[in-house]
C-alpha positions in Angstrom: 0.0 0.0 0.0 2.3 2.7 -1.2 1.3 6.2 -0.6 0.8 8.5 -3.6 2.0 12.0 -2.6 -0.4 14.8 -3.3 0.8 17.7 -5.4 1.1 19.9 -2.3 0.9 19.5 1.4 -2.6 19.4 3.0 -4.3 18.2 6.2 -6.8 15.4 6.5 -10.5 16.5 6.6 -11.8 17.3 10.1 -13.4 14.7 12.4 -17.1 15.3 12.3 -18.6 12.2 13.9 -19.2 12.9 17.6 -18.4 9.3 18.5 -14.8 9.8 17.2 -14.4 12.7 19.7 -15.1 10.5 22.8 -12.4 9.1 25.0 -11.9 5.3 25.1 -13.2 5.4 28.7 -16.3 7.2 27.7 -17.0 4.9 24.7 -16.7 1.8 26.9 -19.1 3.3 29.4 -21.6 4.3 26.7 -21.4 0.9 25.1 -22.0 -0.9 28.4 -24.9 1.4 29.3 -26.5 0.9 25.9 -26.2 4.6 25.0 -24.5 3.5 21.8 -24.2 0.2 19.9 -20.7 -1.3 19.8 -21.2 -2.0 16.1 -21.9 1.7 15.5 -18.6 2.7 17.2 -16.6 0.1 15.3 -18.2 1.2 12.0 -17.5 4.8 12.7 -13.8 4.1 13.1 -13.7 1.9 10.0 -15.4 4.7 8.0 -12.9 7.3 9.3 -9.9 5.1 8.4 -11.3 4.5 4.9 -11.9 8.3 4.6 -8.4 9.4 5.4 -6.0 6.6 4.9 -5.5 7.2 1.2 -4.1 10.6 2.2 -1.8 9.5 5.1 -1.1 5.8 4.4 -1.0 5.0 8.2 -3.0 1.8 8.3 -1.3 -1.0 6.4 -3.6 -4.0 7.1 -7.0 -4.4 8.8 -9.4 -6.9 10.2 -12.6 -4.8 9.7 -14.9 -7.7 9.1 -13.8 -9.7 12.1 -14.0 -6.5 14.3 -17.6 -5.8 13.2 -18.5 -9.4 13.9 -17.1 -9.1 17.4 -19.0 -5.9 17.9 -22.3 -7.6 16.9 -21.6 -10.4 19.4 -21.0 -7.8 22.2 -24.2 -6.0 21.3 -26.2 -9.2 21.3 -25.0 -10.0 24.9 -25.6 -6.5 26.1 -29.0 -6.2 24.6 -30.0 -9.4 26.4 -29.6 -7.6 29.7 -27.4 -8.2 32.8 -24.1 -8.8 30.9 -21.9 -8.6 33.9 -21.4 -12.3 34.2 -19.9 -12.6 30.7 -18.4 -9.1 30.6 -17.4 -8.1 34.2 -16.8 -4.3 34.4 -13.7 -4.6 36.5 -11.9 -7.0 34.2 -13.2 -5.6 30.9 -12.9 -1.8 31.3 -12.5 -1.2 27.5 -15.5 -3.4 26.4 -16.2 -2.8 22.7 -13.5 -0.1 22.3 -11.5 -0.3 19.0 -7.7 -0.1 19.1 -4.8 -0.2 16.6 -1.2 -1.4 16.9 2.1 -0.8 15.3 2.7 -3.5 12.6 5.7 -4.7 14.6 3.3 -6.3 17.0 1.7 -9.7 16.3 -2.1 -9.7 15.8 -3.5 -13.1 14.7 -4.2 -13.1 11.0 -2.4 -9.8 10.2 1.1 -9.2 8.8 4.1 -8.7 11.0 6.9 -7.5 8.7 8.3 -4.5 10.5 8.7 -3.0 7.0 11.2 -5.7 5.9 10.7 -7.0 2.4 12.1 -10.4 3.4 9.2 -10.8 5.8 6.5 -9.5 3.4 4.6 -12.9 3.4 4.7 -13.4 7.2 1.3 -13.4 8.8 0.9 -13.7 12.6 -0.7 -16.9 14.0 -0.9 -15.5 17.5 -1.2 -12.3 19.5 1.5 -10.3 21.2 1.1 -10.3 25.0 -0.2 -6.7 25.1 -2.7 -7.5 22.4 -3.9 -10.5 24.4 -4.3 -8.3 27.5 -6.3 -5.7 25.6 -8.6 -8.3 24.1 -9.2 -9.7 27.5 -10.1 -6.2 28.7 -12.8 -6.1 26.0 -11.0 -4.0 23.4 -11.3 -4.9 19.7 -8.2 -4.8 17.4 -9.0 -3.0 14.1 -5.7 -2.7 12.2 -2.0 -2.5 12.2 -0.1 0.6 11.3 3.1 1.6 9.4 6.6 1.8 10.9 10.2 2.4 9.7 12.2 -0.5 8.4 13.1 -2.8 11.3 11.8 0.0 13.7 15.2 1.8 13.7 14.5 5.1 12.1 12.5 8.2 12.9 10.6 8.4 9.6 8.0 5.7 9.0 8.8 4.6 5.5 9.7 1.2 4.1 9.6 -0.8 0.9 6.7 -3.0 1.9 4.1 -0.3 2.6 5.6 3.0 1.5 5.7 6.3 3.4 3.2 7.7 6.0 2.3 11.4 5.8 1.5 13.7 8.7 -2.2 14.3 9.2 -1.7 18.1 9.8 0.6 18.5 6.8 1.2 15.7 4.4 4.6 17.2 3.4 5.8 16.4 7.0 6.9 13.1 8.6 5.0 11.2 11.3 8.1 10.1 13.2 9.2 6.5 13.9 9.2 3.9 14.4 5.6 3.9 15.7 4.8 6.6 13.2 1.8 5.1 11.5 0.2 4.6 15.0 0.7 8.2 16.0 -0.6 9.3 12.6 -3.9 7.3 12.6 -4.6 8.5 16.1 -4.0 12.1 15.2 -6.2 11.7 12.1 -9.1 10.4 14.3 -9.0 6.9 12.8 -8.2 5.3 16.2 -8.7 6.3 19.8 -6.0 4.2 21.6 -3.1 2.3 20.3 0.0 0.2 21.0 3.6 1.4 20.3 7.1 0.5 21.3 10.1 2.6 22.1 13.9 1.9 22.1 15.1 5.4 21.4 11.9 7.5 21.3 9.7 5.4 19.0 6.6 6.2 21.0 7.4 9.7 22.0 8.7 11.2 18.7 5.6 10.0 16.8 3.4 11.2 19.6 5.1 14.6 19.4 5.1 15.0 15.6 1.4 13.9 15.5 0.1 15.9 18.5 -1.1 13.0 20.7 -0.2 11.5 24.0 2.3 8.7 24.3 3.8 7.0 27.3 7.1 5.2 27.7 6.6 3.2 30.9 9.2 2.4 33.5 11.6 -0.2 31.9 10.6 -3.9 32.4 6.9 -3.2 33.3 5.1 -4.0 30.0 5.8 -7.2 28.1 7.7 -6.8 24.8 6.8 -10.4 23.8 5.3 -10.8 20.3 6.9 -8.0 18.4 9.6 -8.1 15.8 12.5 -7.4 15.9 12.8 -9.2 19.2 14.7 -7.5 21.9 17.8 -9.4 22.9 20.7 -8.8 25.4 20.9 -5.3 26.7 18.1 -4.1 24.4 15.6 -6.1 26.4 16.0 -3.6 29.1 15.8 -0.5 26.9 13.0 -1.5 24.6 9.6 -0.7 26.2 6.0 -1.2 25.0 3.5 1.5 25.9 0.2 3.2 25.1 -0.5 5.9 22.5 -3.7 7.8 23.0 -5.6 10.8 21.6 -6.8 11.8 25.1 -4.9 11.9 28.4 -7.7 10.2 30.3 -7.0 6.9 28.5 -3.3 6.7 29.2 -3.6 5.3 32.8 -6.3 2.6 32.1 -4.4 1.6 28.9 -1.1 1.2 30.9 -2.8 -0.7 33.6 -4.2 -3.2 31.1 -1.0 -3.5 29.1 1.2 -4.1 32.2 -0.9 -7.1 33.2 0.4 -8.6 36.4 3.3 -6.2 36.5 0.8 -3.4 37.3 1.4 -4.1 41.0 4.9 -2.6 40.7 3.4 0.8 39.8 1.3 3.1 41.9 -1.5 3.7 39.4 -4.2 3.7 42.0 -2.4 6.4 44.1 -3.9 9.9 43.9 -1.4 12.5 42.8 -1.4 15.9 44.5 0.2 18.1 41.8 0.8 20.9 44.3 3.0 18.6 46.3 5.3 17.8 43.4 8.7 19.4 42.7 9.0 20.6 39.2 12.2 21.1 37.1 12.8 22.3 33.6 15.7 21.8 31.2 15.4 23.7 27.9 17.9 21.8 25.8 20.8 19.3 26.0 23.4 21.9 26.6 24.6 22.2 23.1 25.6 18.8 21.6 27.4 19.2 18.3 25.5 16.2 17.0 22.0 17.6 17.5 20.4 20.8 16.1 19.5 23.6 18.4 16.0 23.5 19.9 13.5 25.5 18.0 12.6 28.8 19.8 8.9 28.0 19.4 9.4 24.8 21.3 11.3 26.6 24.0 8.5 29.1 24.3 5.9 26.4 24.6 7.9 24.9 27.4 8.1 28.3 29.1 4.3 28.5 28.9 4.0 25.2 30.7 6.4 26.5 33.4 4.3 29.6 33.7 1.1 27.6 34.0 2.5 25.3 36.8 3.8 28.3 38.7 0.6 30.4 38.4 -2.1 27.7 38.6 -0.5 25.2 41.0 1.5 27.7 43.0 4.7 25.6 42.6 8.1 27.1 41.7 9.6 25.4 38.7 13.4 25.3 39.0 15.3 25.9 35.7 18.4 23.6 35.7 21.2 22.4 33.4 22.9 19.0 33.2 26.2 19.0 31.4 26.2 15.3 30.6 23.0 15.6 28.5 25.1 16.9 25.6 26.5 13.4 25.4 23.1 11.8 25.2 23.7 10.1 21.8 27.1 8.7 22.9 25.6 7.4 26.1 22.7 5.8 24.3 25.0 4.2 21.8 27.4 2.9 24.4 24.6 1.4 26.5 23.0 -0.2 23.4 26.3 -1.9 22.4 27.2 -3.0 25.9 25.8 -6.5 25.5 27.9 -8.8 23.2 25.0 -11.0 22.3 23.0 -8.4 20.4 22.1 -9.3 16.8 23.7 -6.9 14.3 21.5 -4.6 12.3 22.9 -6.1 9.0 21.8 -9.6 10.3 18.3 -8.2 10.9 18.2 -6.7 7.5 18.8 -10.0 5.8 16.6 -11.9 8.2 19.4 -14.4 8.3 22.2 -14.4 10.9 24.5 -16.6 8.8 24.3 -14.3 5.8 24.1 -10.7 6.9 23.4 -7.9 4.3 26.4 -6.1 2.9 25.3 -2.5 3.2 27.8 -1.2 0.7 26.5 -3.5 -2.0 23.0 -2.5 -1.0 23.8 1.1 -1.4 25.0 0.6 -5.0 21.8 -1.4 -5.7 19.8 1.4 -4.1 21.4 4.0 -6.4 19.9 2.0 -9.3 16.6 1.4 -7.6 17.3 -2.3 -7.1 17.6 -2.6 -3.3 14.8 -4.0 -1.1 16.0 -1.7 1.7 15.4 1.9 2.5 18.3 4.4 2.5 18.1 5.0 6.2 18.4 1.2 6.9 21.3 0.9 4.5 23.0 3.9 6.1 22.5 2.4 9.6 24.1 -0.8 8.3 27.0 1.1 6.9 27.7 3.1 10.0 27.1 0.2 12.4 30.8 -0.6 12.7 32.2 2.8 11.6 30.5 4.7 14.5 31.2 1.9 17.1 33.0 3.3 20.1 36.2 1.9 21.4 36.2 -0.3 24.5 37.6 2.5 26.5 35.1 5.0 25.2 32.3 2.6 25.9 33.4 2.3 29.5 33.6 6.0 29.9 30.1 6.7 28.5 28.6 3.8 30.4 30.1 5.3 33.6 28.7 8.7 32.5 25.3 7.1 32.2 25.4 5.8 35.8 26.6 9.2 37.0 23.8 11.0 35.1 21.2 8.7 36.5 22.5 9.5 40.0 22.3 13.2 39.3 18.7 12.8 38.2 17.9 10.7 41.2 19.4 13.2 43.6 17.5 16.1 41.9 14.1 14.5 41.3 13.6 12.3 44.3 10.3 10.6 44.7 8.3 13.7 44.1 10.1 15.2 41.1 8.9 16.0 37.6 11.1 17.2 34.8 10.1 19.1 31.7 12.4 18.4 28.7 12.1 18.9 24.9 10.8 16.0 22.9 12.9 16.8 19.9 14.8 19.8 18.6 12.3 20.6 15.8 8.6 20.1 15.2 7.7 17.6 12.5 10.3 17.9 9.8 9.7 17.6 6.0 10.0 14.1 4.5 13.6 12.8 4.3 14.9 15.6 6.5 16.0 13.2 9.3 18.7 12.0 6.9 20.4 15.3 7.6 19.8 15.2 11.4 20.1 11.5 12.3 21.1 12.1 16.0 18.2 14.4 17.0 16.5 11.4 18.5 19.0 11.6 21.4 16.5 13.9 23.2 14.2 10.9 23.7 16.8 8.1 23.6 18.6 9.1 26.7 15.6 8.2 28.9 15.5 4.7 27.4 19.0 3.9 28.8 18.1 5.6 32.1 15.0 3.5 32.3 12.8 6.5 33.4 9.0 6.7 32.7 8.2 9.6 30.3 4.9 10.9 29.0 4.8 12.9 25.8 2.3 15.7 26.0 0.9 17.8 23.0 0.8 21.6 23.4 -1.2 22.8 20.4 0.0 23.7 17.0 2.9 26.0 16.1 3.3 28.7 13.4 3.9 26.0 10.8 0.6 24.3 11.6 2.2 21.1 13.1 2.2 20.0 16.7 4.3 21.3 19.6 4.9 19.4 22.8 7.3 18.3 25.5 8.4 15.3 27.6 7.3 14.9 31.2 9.8 12.7 33.1 10.0 11.1 36.5 12.0 8.4 38.3 11.2 4.7 37.8 7.8 3.5 39.1 6.4 7.0 39.2 4.5 6.7 36.0 1.3 7.8 37.8 2.9 11.2 38.4 3.8 11.9 34.7 0.3 10.7 33.7 -1.3 13.0 36.2 0.7 16.0 34.9 -0.4 15.0 31.3 -4.0 15.3 32.4 -3.4 18.7 33.9 -1.6 20.0 30.8 -4.4 18.7 28.5 -6.9 20.8 30.5 -4.6 23.8 30.3 -3.5 23.6 26.7 -6.2 21.6 24.9 -4.4 18.4 24.1 -5.0 16.9 20.7 -6.2 19.3 17.9 -8.7 18.2 15.3 -6.4 18.5 12.3 -9.0 19.6 9.8 -10.1 22.5 12.1 -7.1 24.6 11.4 -6.1 26.6 8.3 -3.8 24.6 6.1 -0.3 26.1 6.3 2.0 26.8 3.4 5.2 24.7 3.2 
C-alpha cells in the first residue's frame, strides 16, 4: 500500500462524527450502558480510516470484518440484559473499544513484517502479549499501522508499505518507528493504540502527531510478540506502551498493558500536583551532534512552566545538566554493551548466517534495485564505523550511571522534569537523513529507564504540533500521567487537524 503523494501539502479533513471525539473510557461506558451500539462505534472508526488513509497511508492491514462481527456479538449479549457475568466491568474496562497497533506487534491473522521485504509474506498466527491483555479487557483490534524498516529510524517509510504522511501537513513526517500509529490516532482513525520505544519510537511520533504517548518504566510492560525481538541489553531499553488521543485513556491503557506487573506501579495512588517538585531543562546543553532546539518549542515549554507556577503555585526550577550533551554517545554505548546483540545487518537479511552487505545494497539502491530503504542501508554502513572503542564505551557507560545518580538526587520521589521531545517540530519528508542524531532527546531516557509521558501543546506557526516530555524516576509513571491530564486541561491536548487553516510549506 504505497502512498501517492499529493501535489502539495494538506491536512486530512476534520473529524465530524461525535463518536470519534469521545475518549476510550467514555466509549466503553456508553457501550455498556447501551447509549450507543458497539457496532456503531466500530463502523464509525472503520469509516474514518477509509476516509483518510489514502491521504496519510497510516493503516497497512486491517481486520474490519472480524471487528464488526465481534462488535455484533457484544451488542447481542448487552441487549439481552445483565451482561456482567460474561463481561465483568472490573476486568473488561474497555469493552467494545477499538484499538490499533504498530505492525511490529503480532495480531493473529495480520502481517508482521516491520517493514522488511524479506518478511512480506509473514502473517501472525498468535497475538503479542499486550494485544492479548487488551482483548481480555474487551477491546477490539481494528488494524496494524506503518513503521520504519526494522523499527530503527524516525521516519515511517519502508519498501513494503511506503511512506506515511502527517495528518496536519502531508509534506511532513510522522516520526518513527511507531509513526503510523501516531498518525492514525491524530487523524481520528483510532482512539487508543500500541507502540514500542527503544530510542523515542513512541514519543517522537506522539510529538510529531500531537497526541499523548507514554514510555513506561523499563521492564513493566511485556515486549513479547513483536519483531525485531529485543535481545541482550536491548531487552531492558525496549519498552512497550500506550499511545492515546486523550490523556484520560493513558492510565487505564497502561494498567491493562502491564498485566500482572501493574502491581509494581502506583497507578491507584492519587497525585497531588501541588505537592510535586518541578524542574525544567530547555535543551541538552549544546551537543554538536544535535540541532538547536526551535525557539517556538522553548517558548511552549516556558508556557508550561508559567502555568505550573501560576495555577499550581509551585516554583519550577530551571536547571542544566552538562552530561546531557553526550546523550547520543551514552545511548550508543549502552546499546552496544551486551555482546549477544544481533547486528542490524543480520536483521536486514533476516538471516544471521548471511548478513546484508550494506555497501552492496547502497550501490543497488542507487539503481533502484535494493529491497531496503536508504536509512536502513545507512545504519548498516555506520554500524561498525561509529562503534565506540572499548575505553570510550566504558567512559560513557560510567557517565550514564553518574547522570542517573544526578537525576535521582535532583528529582527524588516527588520530582517532575520538563524536557524537549525533539529539537524541531515535524520535519519535512527525508529531512531526518540530515539530522540523524536528534532522537537523542528521547533516547537518553531509554537507557536511564525512566518513565516519560509525551504531551501535546497545540500547533505551532507552521501548523504542526508542539509538545514536551514529562519525566519522573522509575515506578512514578502515575505522576507523569497526572501531569499530562493537567496539561491537557490547560492547553487543549489533541487538535482536530482539519479544524485549522492549512499552512504553506
